C-alpha positions in Angstrom: 77.2 90.8 101.5 79.1 93.2 99.1 76.9 94.7 96.3 77.4 96.2 93.0 77.3 95.0 89.2 80.8 93.8 89.5 80.5 91.9 92.9 80.0 88.2 93.2 79.2 86.1 96.4 80.5 82.6 96.4 78.4 80.2 98.8 80.4 77.0 99.4 79.0 73.9 101.0 82.3 72.4 102.2 80.9 68.7 102.7 79.6 68.4 99.1 81.9 67.1 96.4 84.2 69.9 94.8 82.9 72.2 97.6 85.6 70.3 99.6 88.3 71.1 97.1 90.0 74.3 98.3 91.8 74.4 95.1 88.8 74.6 92.8 87.3 77.4 95.0 90.5 79.3 95.0 90.9 79.0 91.1 87.3 80.2 90.6 87.9 83.0 93.0 91.1 84.0 91.4 89.7 83.8 87.8 86.7 86.1 88.8 88.9 88.6 90.3 91.2 88.6 87.2 88.0 89.3 85.4 87.4 92.5 87.3 84.9 91.0 90.0 84.9 91.7 93.7 84.5 88.3 95.3 83.2 87.4 98.8 83.4 83.8 99.8 81.3 82.1 102.5 81.7 78.4 103.6 78.6 77.3 105.3 79.0 75.8 108.7 75.7 74.2 109.3 72.1 73.8 108.5 70.2 77.1 107.9 73.2 79.3 107.1 72.6 79.2 103.2 69.0 80.1 103.8 70.2 83.4 105.5 72.5 84.0 102.6 69.5 83.6 100.2 67.5 86.1 102.3 70.3 88.6 102.3 70.6 88.4 98.4 67.2 89.7 98.1 68.3 93.4 98.2 69.8 92.8 94.7 72.8 94.6 93.5 75.2 91.6 93.1 76.0 90.2 89.7 75.6 86.6 91.0 75.1 84.2 93.9 77.4 81.4 93.0 76.4 78.3 94.9 78.9 75.6 95.0 77.0 72.6 96.2 74.4 70.0 95.5 70.6 70.4 94.9 70.1 70.5 98.7 72.4 73.6 99.0 70.4 75.3 96.3 67.2 74.2 98.1 68.2 76.0 101.3 69.2 79.2 99.5 65.7 79.4 98.0 64.2 79.0 101.4 65.2 82.4 102.2 64.3 84.3 98.9 61.8 87.1 99.1 61.0 89.1 95.8 63.8 89.5 93.4 66.8 88.1 94.5 70.3 88.0 92.9 70.6 85.4 89.9 72.0 82.1 91.3 74.6 80.2 89.4 74.4 76.5 90.5 77.7 75.0 90.4 77.4 71.1 90.4 79.1 69.7 93.5 76.7 67.3 95.0 75.7 63.7 94.3 73.1 64.1 91.4 73.1 67.8 90.7 69.8 67.7 89.0 69.3 71.5 88.7 72.8 72.2 87.3 72.5 69.4 84.6 69.1 70.7 83.6 70.5 74.2 83.3 73.7 72.9 81.4 76.0 74.0 84.2 79.5 72.6 84.1 82.1 72.8 87.0 84.7 74.5 84.8 86.2 77.6 86.1 86.7 79.3 82.7 83.2 78.4 81.6 81.8 79.4 84.9 83.5 82.9 84.9 82.2 83.4 81.2 78.6 82.6 82.3 79.0 85.1 85.2 80.1 87.8 82.7 78.0 87.1 79.7 75.2 84.6 80.8 71.4 85.5 80.9 69.0 84.7 83.9 65.9 82.7 83.7 63.0 82.4 86.2 61.7 79.3 87.9 58.7 79.0 89.8 59.2 78.1 93.4 56.9 75.3 94.6 55.7 74.8 98.2 54.9 71.7 100.3 53.1 72.6 103.5 54.7 76.0 103.4 58.3 74.6 102.8 59.8 75.4 99.4 61.3 73.3 96.7 62.3 73.6 93.0 62.5 70.2 91.6 60.8 67.2 92.7 58.9 65.9 95.6 58.6 62.1 96.1 56.0 60.5 98.5 56.2 57.0 99.6 59.0 54.6 98.5 61.3 57.3 97.1 61.0 59.3 100.4 61.8 56.2 102.5 65.0 55.6 100.5 66.1 59.2 101.4 65.0 58.8 105.0 67.2 55.7 105.3 70.1 57.5 103.5 70.0 60.4 106.0 70.0 58.0 108.9 73.4 56.6 107.6 74.9 59.7 106.1 78.4 60.8 107.2 79.6 63.8 105.2 79.5 63.7 101.4 77.6 61.1 99.7 77.9 59.3 96.3 75.6 57.1 94.3 77.1 54.1 96.0 75.6 55.3 99.2 72.3 54.6 97.9 72.6 51.0 97.3 71.7 49.7 100.7 68.9 52.1 101.3 67.3 51.1 98.1 67.7 47.5 98.5 66.4 47.4 102.1 63.5 49.5 101.2 62.8 47.3 98.2 62.7 44.3 100.3 60.7 45.5 103.3 58.8 48.6 102.4 55.1 48.4 102.2 53.5 50.9 100.0 51.0 53.3 102.0 47.4 53.7 100.6 47.6 57.0 99.1 44.9 59.5 98.3 46.0 61.9 95.7 43.9 64.9 94.7 44.7 67.5 91.8 42.8 70.8 91.8 39.9 69.2 93.7 39.7 66.1 91.6 40.6 62.7 93.3 43.1 61.0 90.9 44.0 58.0 93.0 43.2 55.9 96.1 45.3 52.8 96.8 48.7 51.5 97.5 51.5 53.4 95.5 54.0 56.1 95.3 53.6 59.7 93.9 56.0 62.5 92.6 55.0 66.1 92.2 57.4 68.7 90.7 58.5 71.5 88.4 61.1 70.0 86.1 61.3 67.0 83.8 64.6 65.7 85.0 65.3 63.5 88.2 68.0 61.4 89.5 70.0 59.2 87.1 68.3 61.2 84.3 65.0 59.6 84.9 62.3 61.7 83.4 59.3 60.8 85.7 57.7 64.3 85.2 58.7 64.4 81.6 56.1 67.2 80.5 57.1 69.5 83.4 58.2 73.1 82.9 59.7 75.3 85.5 58.0 78.5 84.4 54.4 77.5 83.4 52.9 78.2 87.0 51.7 74.5 87.1 52.9 71.5 89.0 53.1 68.0 87.4 52.0 64.9 89.4 52.6 61.3 88.6 51.0 58.5 90.7 52.3 54.9 90.4 49.9 52.3 91.7 51.8 49.5 93.5 50.8 46.7 95.8 54.0 44.8 95.8 57.6 44.8 94.3 56.6 43.3 91.0 54.8 46.5 89.8 57.5 48.5 91.4 60.1 47.0 89.0 57.7 47.3 86.0 57.2 50.9 86.7 61.0 51.6 87.0 61.6 49.8 83.6 58.9 52.0 82.0 60.3 55.2 83.5 63.8 54.3 82.1 62.3 53.7 78.7 60.3 56.9 79.1 56.9 55.2 78.3 55.4 55.2 81.7 52.7 57.7 81.2 49.3 56.0 80.7 50.7 52.4 81.3 49.7 50.0 84.1 47.3 52.5 85.6 49.9 55.4 85.9 48.1 58.7 86.5 49.7 61.8 85.1 48.2 65.5 85.5 49.1 69.0 85.7 47.5 71.2 88.4 47.9 74.3 90.5 47.2 72.6 93.8 47.9 68.9 94.8 47.0 67.1 98.0 48.5 63.8 99.0 47.4 62.0 102.3 47.2 58.6 103.9 46.0 57.0 107.1 49.3 55.2 107.2 52.8 56.8 107.8 53.7 58.6 104.5 57.2 59.9 104.1 58.1 63.0 101.8 61.4 64.2 100.2 62.0 67.5 98.7 64.7 68.0 96.1 66.5 64.8 97.5 66.2 66.0 101.1 64.1 64.4 103.8 61.2 66.4 104.6 59.2 64.3 107.3 55.9 62.6 107.2 52.6 63.7 105.5 50.0 64.7 104.6 51.2 67.1 102.1 49.7 70.0 100.2 51.6 71.2 97.0 51.3 74.4 95.2 53.3 77.1 93.2 54.2 79.9 95.5 54.1 83.6 94.5 57.9 83.8 94.4 60.4 83.0 91.6 64.0 82.2 91.7 66.4 83.5 89.0 69.2 81.3 87.7 72.2 82.2 85.5 72.6 80.1 82.4 74.8 80.2 79.2 73.4 82.4 76.6 73.0 79.3 74.5 71.0 77.4 76.9 67.6 76.2 75.6 65.1 74.8 78.1 63.3 72.7 75.4 66.4 71.0 74.7 67.3 70.6 78.2 64.1 68.6 78.7 64.7 66.0 76.1 68.4 65.6 76.0 70.3 62.7 77.8 73.5 62.7 79.7 
């Protein structure tokens, strides 16, 4: 990786959204070079490559690591971080782009170049689940099963439409596992249900499941939804949409440094929208932070409350 305050490294996931658009990447590269930056571009060719690029960035020296991909691509980059890395500019090119939306990033060439030149960087806590890192939200139970089914049928870039059948089939046939959820040594829940643990308030389709979460407070937010059959699941979904789920219908919401979730039944887990296998799971904030480039006008408080 080339280094220097006027060097930029583009990491492009070629199977995600605009990552497939050679025209967009070429326009961004040209605009950055016209602005005086030395640009190196790497198109990832398979799993694990973005992690190596994240590791290589830890020496610093670059102005930015511009990641053109979805939340999964950014997640892979942070797996390799150690200590202070290069500030990451997360260009939205996936299906949900939860991180980019939270940070107010838009896929506009001129706007992105301005952020590279004049933006500021903010630090996010990196969370861990069983020593695997994540930035945003982990889902246990129903949510993870949807992701597992999606992965089984995925062929290249996915859209929201690809979620229809996994969601519908999971809704019809999935039985919620009996979860044991513990936060900082205190047992919060025992029974059928689903759980979310994370670091930011925003989730897919602008759901605010962890609406009190802050990415830099050294705490994880956990929300548990008791659910014995499909009826409560629908009710919980409506309450989340209306942002009135906390404290209703037995929903448990806490903040903690350490969260454990386990079950005697098969319990699936997803991290930042990626399938992470079956539990049990231990969540905690790691000792590593990630730096992200944002507009100089970005306000984390406003991002936590604004809507699309």
